[in-house]
C-alpha positions as CSV (number, residue, x, y, z in Angstrom):
1,M,125.8,64.2,92.0
2,T,123.6,61.2,92.4
3,T,122.1,59.4,89.4
4,L,118.6,59.8,91.0
5,A,119.1,63.5,90.9
6,H,118.9,63.3,87.1
7,R,115.4,61.5,86.8
8,R,113.0,63.9,87.2
9,G,110.0,63.1,85.3
10,G,111.3,59.6,84.6
11,E,110.9,56.1,85.7
12,L,112.2,55.3,89.3
13,P,115.2,52.9,89.6
14,A,114.1,49.3,89.8
15,H,115.5,48.9,93.2
16,M,113.3,52.1,94.6
17,Y,110.4,50.5,94.8
18,G,108.2,47.5,94.1
19,R,108.6,44.0,95.4
20,R,111.5,43.2,93.7
21,R,114.4,44.8,95.4
22,P,117.8,43.8,96.1
23,T,119.1,42.4,99.4
24,P,120.2,45.1,102.0
25,I,123.3,46.9,101.0
26,D,126.1,47.1,103.3
27,P,125.0,48.6,106.7
28,L,125.4,52.1,107.1
29,V,125.6,52.4,110.7
30,G,128.9,53.9,112.0
31,E,130.3,53.8,108.4
32,V,128.8,56.9,106.6
33,L,131.2,59.7,108.3
34,R,134.0,59.8,110.2
35,P,135.5,62.6,111.9
36,G,137.3,64.9,109.3
37,E,136.2,62.6,106.4
38,E,134.0,63.4,103.6
39,P,130.4,61.4,103.1
40,A,131.6,57.9,102.2
41,V,128.0,57.5,100.4
42,T,125.7,59.3,98.2
43,A,122.6,60.8,98.7
44,E,121.0,57.8,96.6
45,D,122.4,55.2,98.6
46,V,121.4,56.7,101.8
47,A,117.6,56.8,100.1
48,R,117.9,53.3,99.0
49,A,118.7,51.9,102.5
50,W,116.0,54.2,103.9
51,L,113.3,52.7,101.2
52,L,114.6,49.1,102.2
53,G,112.7,49.7,105.4
54,F,109.4,49.8,103.8
55,D,107.4,46.7,102.2
56,N,104.2,48.4,101.1
57,E,104.2,49.0,97.1
58,N,102.4,52.3,97.3
59,T,104.4,53.7,100.0
60,L,107.4,53.2,98.0
61,R,106.2,54.6,94.9
62,V,105.0,57.7,96.9
63,Y,108.1,58.1,99.1
64,G,110.6,57.4,96.0
65,Y,108.9,60.2,93.9
66,A,109.1,62.5,96.3
67,L,112.9,62.0,96.9
68,V,113.0,62.0,93.2
69,D,111.4,65.5,93.0
70,W,113.8,66.7,95.7
71,F,116.8,65.5,94.3
72,A,116.0,66.9,90.8
73,F,115.5,70.0,92.7
74,C,118.9,70.1,94.2
75,A,120.7,68.8,91.2
76,D,119.0,72.0,89.6
77,A,120.5,74.0,92.3
78,D,123.9,72.3,92.2
79,V,123.5,71.2,95.8
80,D,124.2,67.7,97.2
81,P,121.0,66.6,99.0
82,L,123.3,65.5,101.8
83,Q,124.7,68.8,102.3
84,A,121.4,70.8,101.8
85,R,120.0,73.4,104.4
86,R,116.9,74.6,105.4
87,P,116.6,77.7,102.9
88,L,116.8,75.2,99.9
89,V,113.9,73.2,101.4
90,E,111.9,76.4,102.1
91,A,112.6,77.2,98.0
92,W,111.1,73.7,97.2
93,K,108.2,74.1,98.8
94,E,107.5,77.4,97.3
95,A,108.3,75.8,93.8
96,M,106.1,73.0,94.2
97,Y,103.2,75.6,94.9
98,D,104.3,77.3,91.9
99,R,103.9,74.2,89.9
100,G,100.4,73.7,91.2
101,R,100.7,71.3,93.9
102,S,97.9,71.3,96.4
103,P,98.7,71.8,100.4
104,K,98.1,68.4,101.0
105,T,100.7,67.3,98.7
106,V,103.4,69.7,99.7
107,S,102.6,68.5,103.3
108,A,103.0,64.9,102.4
109,R,106.1,65.4,100.4
110,L,107.7,67.5,103.4
111,S,106.7,64.9,105.8
112,T,108.6,62.2,103.3
113,L,111.9,64.4,103.3
114,S,111.6,65.0,107.1
115,S,111.7,61.1,107.6
116,F,114.3,60.6,105.1
117,Y,116.4,63.1,106.9
118,A,115.7,61.9,110.0
119,Y,117.1,58.6,109.1
120,A,120.2,60.1,107.6
121,E,120.5,61.9,110.8
122,D,120.5,58.5,112.6
123,E,122.9,57.1,110.4
124,E,125.3,60.3,110.6
125,A,124.9,60.9,106.9
126,V,124.0,64.7,107.7
127,R,124.6,66.6,110.7
128,R,121.3,68.2,110.8
129,S,118.2,67.7,109.1
130,P,117.4,70.4,106.8
131,V,113.7,70.1,107.1
132,R,113.8,71.1,110.7
133,G,111.7,74.4,111.3
134,V,110.3,74.1,108.0
135,R,106.4,74.7,108.3
136,R,104.2,72.5,107.0
137,P,101.0,73.8,105.0
138,K,97.9,74.2,107.2
139,L,95.4,71.6,105.8
140,P,91.7,72.5,105.8
141,D,89.3,70.6,108.3
142,Q,87.7,69.4,105.9
143,S,88.5,67.3,102.7
144,S,87.7,68.8,99.4
145,S,86.8,65.3,97.8
146,T,83.3,65.1,96.5
147,G,81.9,62.1,98.2
148,L,78.7,60.3,97.8
149,T,75.1,60.6,99.2
150,R,73.4,57.2,100.6
151,E,71.0,57.4,97.2
152,E,74.1,58.4,95.1
153,L,76.3,55.5,96.3
154,N,73.4,52.9,95.7
155,A,73.1,54.1,92.3
156,F,76.7,53.8,91.8
157,L,76.8,50.2,93.1
158,A,73.7,49.3,91.1
159,E,75.4,50.3,87.7
160,A,78.4,48.5,89.0
161,R,76.4,45.3,89.2
162,R,75.3,45.9,85.7
163,R,78.7,45.7,84.4
164,G,79.4,42.3,85.6
165,P,80.4,40.6,88.7
166,Q,84.1,41.4,88.8
167,M,83.0,45.2,88.7
168,H,80.5,44.5,91.1
169,A,82.5,42.7,93.7
170,L,85.4,45.5,93.2
171,M,83.1,48.5,93.7
172,V,81.2,46.8,96.8
173,L,84.9,46.5,98.5
174,L,85.6,49.9,97.9
175,G,82.2,51.5,98.7
176,L,81.2,49.3,101.9
177,N,84.8,48.8,103.2
178,G,86.2,52.1,102.3
179,L,89.4,50.5,101.0
180,R,92.1,52.5,99.2
181,A,92.3,52.0,95.2
182,T,95.3,49.8,95.6
183,E,94.3,47.5,98.4
184,P,92.2,45.2,96.5
185,T,94.1,45.2,93.4
186,M,97.1,43.4,95.6
187,C,94.7,40.7,96.6
188,D,94.6,36.9,95.8
189,V,91.9,34.2,96.1
190,E,93.7,32.9,99.1
191,D,93.3,36.2,100.8
192,L,89.8,35.4,101.6
193,G,89.0,33.5,104.8
194,T,86.9,33.3,107.9
195,E,87.4,34.3,111.4
196,R,85.0,33.7,114.4
197,G,81.9,33.0,111.7
198,H,83.0,36.4,109.7
199,R,83.8,36.2,106.1
200,T,87.3,38.3,105.5
201,L,89.5,39.5,103.1
202,S,93.4,40.0,104.0
203,V,94.7,43.4,102.5
204,T,97.9,45.3,102.5
205,R,97.0,48.4,104.5
206,K,98.9,51.6,104.2
207,G,101.2,52.3,107.2
208,K,100.8,48.5,108.5
209,D,103.2,45.7,108.5
210,G,101.9,42.5,107.1
211,K,98.2,41.9,105.9
212,V,95.1,43.4,108.0
213,R,92.0,41.2,108.0
214,V,88.9,43.1,107.1
215,P,85.3,41.7,107.5
216,L,83.0,41.2,104.6
217,A,79.3,42.3,105.1
218,P,76.8,39.7,103.7
219,M,76.5,42.0,100.7
220,T,79.8,42.0,99.7
221,A,80.5,38.5,100.6
222,R,77.7,37.3,98.1
223,A,79.2,39.9,95.2
224,L,82.5,38.1,95.7
225,D,81.0,34.5,95.7
226,T,79.1,35.3,92.3
227,W,82.4,36.8,90.8
228,L,84.5,33.7,92.3
229,E,82.2,31.3,90.5
230,E,82.3,33.1,87.1
231,R,86.1,33.8,87.5
232,A,87.0,30.0,88.2
233,A,85.0,29.1,85.2
234,A,86.5,31.5,83.0
235,L,89.9,30.4,84.0
236,G,89.0,26.6,84.1
237,Q,89.7,26.2,87.7
238,L,87.9,24.1,90.2
239,G,86.1,25.4,93.3
240,K,86.6,29.4,94.1
241,G,90.1,29.0,92.3
242,T,93.6,30.4,93.0
243,G,95.7,33.3,92.3
244,L,94.7,36.9,91.4
245,L,91.4,38.0,93.0
246,F,90.9,40.9,90.3
247,F,92.7,40.9,86.7
248,K,92.3,42.0,83.3
249,V,93.3,40.2,80.1
250,K,95.3,42.6,77.8
251,R,95.4,41.8,73.8
252,G,98.2,40.0,72.9
253,E,98.9,38.3,76.1
254,H,98.5,34.7,77.1
255,G,96.9,35.1,80.5
256,P,95.3,37.3,82.7
257,S,97.6,40.2,84.5
258,R,96.7,41.8,88.1
259,I,94.7,45.3,87.9
260,D,96.4,48.3,89.0
261,R,95.2,51.6,90.5
262,R,95.1,53.2,87.4
263,D,92.2,50.6,86.2
264,V,90.5,50.9,89.4
265,H,90.4,55.1,88.6
266,R,89.5,54.4,85.1
267,Y,86.5,52.1,86.4
268,V,85.1,54.1,89.0
269,R,85.3,57.1,86.8
270,A,83.2,55.5,83.9
271,I,80.5,54.0,86.5
272,G,80.2,57.4,88.3
273,A,79.5,59.2,84.7
274,E,76.7,56.9,84.3
275,A,75.4,56.5,87.6
276,V,75.9,59.8,89.0
277,P,76.0,62.2,85.7
278,D,76.3,65.3,88.2
279,K,79.5,64.0,89.4
280,P,81.4,62.9,86.3
281,S,84.9,62.9,87.6
282,L,84.5,60.3,90.4
283,H,87.6,59.1,92.1
284,P,88.0,56.0,94.2
285,H,88.8,58.2,97.2
286,D,85.4,59.7,96.9
287,L,83.9,56.2,97.5
288,R,86.4,56.1,100.6
289,H,84.9,59.4,102.0
290,A,81.3,58.2,101.2
291,F,82.3,55.2,103.5
292,V,83.3,57.2,106.3
293,T,80.3,60.2,105.9
294,L,77.6,57.2,105.7
295,A,78.9,55.0,108.4
296,L,79.1,57.9,110.8
297,D,75.4,59.0,109.7
298,A,74.5,55.3,110.4
299,G,75.4,55.7,113.8
300,V,79.1,53.8,113.6
301,P,81.3,55.4,116.5
302,L,84.0,57.7,115.2
303,R,86.7,55.2,116.5
304,D,85.1,52.4,115.1
305,V,84.7,54.1,111.7
306,Q,88.5,55.3,112.2
307,D,89.5,51.6,112.7
308,S,87.6,50.3,109.6
309,A,89.3,52.9,107.3
310,G,92.6,52.3,108.5
311,H,93.3,56.0,109.8
312,A,96.1,56.4,112.3
313,S,94.3,59.5,113.7
314,P,90.6,60.5,114.4
315,T,91.4,63.8,112.7
316,T,91.8,62.3,109.4
317,T,88.5,60.3,109.8
318,R,87.0,63.5,110.7
319,R,88.2,65.5,107.8
320,Y,86.7,62.7,105.5
321,D,83.0,63.2,107.1
322,Q,81.1,65.4,104.5
323,N,78.2,66.0,106.9
324,R,80.5,67.2,109.6
325,G,78.8,70.4,111.0
326,K,75.4,69.5,109.9
327,V,72.8,70.6,112.2
328,D,70.6,67.7,112.2
329,R,73.6,65.8,113.6
330,H,74.1,68.2,116.6
331,A,74.6,66.7,120.0
332,T,72.0,68.6,121.5
333,Y,69.0,66.4,120.2
334,T,71.0,63.3,121.6
335,L,71.4,65.0,125.1
336,A,67.9,66.2,125.2
337,A,66.6,62.8,124.5
338,Y,69.0,61.2,127.0
339,L,67.7,63.8,129.7
340,G,64.1,62.5,128.8
341,G,63.1,65.8,127.0
342,T,62.2,67.4,130.5
343,E,61.2,71.2,131.1
344,E,61.1,73.6,133.9
345,P,57.6,74.0,134.9
């Protein structure tokens, strides 16, 4: 059995995620199975080779942990992951529900496993994907995340401002650009720029190769400028400075270190508890939901909100819309106004 299969609850091997990864292993194409031979590589070898095709750290982390969970389940069943069959995947799905996993998590992990076995099938490491035919959970039309109203988001950002320039700049990016929690944490000062007169920030976006430029509203640009000025003074740098855009200083460390998604979660929860006391357990994703809902309320077309949020499908964007189905947004009012409000004599 593979090493990975025995890592339930532990850290992923260093080569499974993050920026520091080994050079690609020997090509698997045509070298995995020969007629009449046993598999030439382990499931961990195939997993490592598959993950080498991804650069986004968050993607590597999510995919890696899904495989850790699946390989551990196979180990408990004394089944090599490369020899697994559909009933075992069905059992894994039920086991995830038994452990309290949400339909969204179960669906995401099955999608990860499907992609992994599609790769293994292409490389002839398995004869047939065991995920084929396994039904995914049906997700609700609307997300269960809390979201924020217009007044609540304003109160949230006002509280962030009171906590200092760095906190304000970070929260404005989350609230007005709908960034995912990890996206601003990976940015450097050098990622700030301009394009055709627009201030921009280049972020590493989920599912995208390379960085994506997102425009900054004047309010966001001002918040960042205020933070950059304080940041440069604190670090003794000239101009807007260089290096980490957002950072923390830990006791005993000689210099600043990059904030991570856990820090962002903690900041959002603390600000939310003060600014929106009836929603004390806010999550960064709630700011993303607020971005989608309020942008649509403000009249931004769905396709533009979808692009701005970095969603691959408009269905996802619509699930984020907390005001979906509200009567005051029904198309009948716009159509009646378009027709001029004419009535039959």
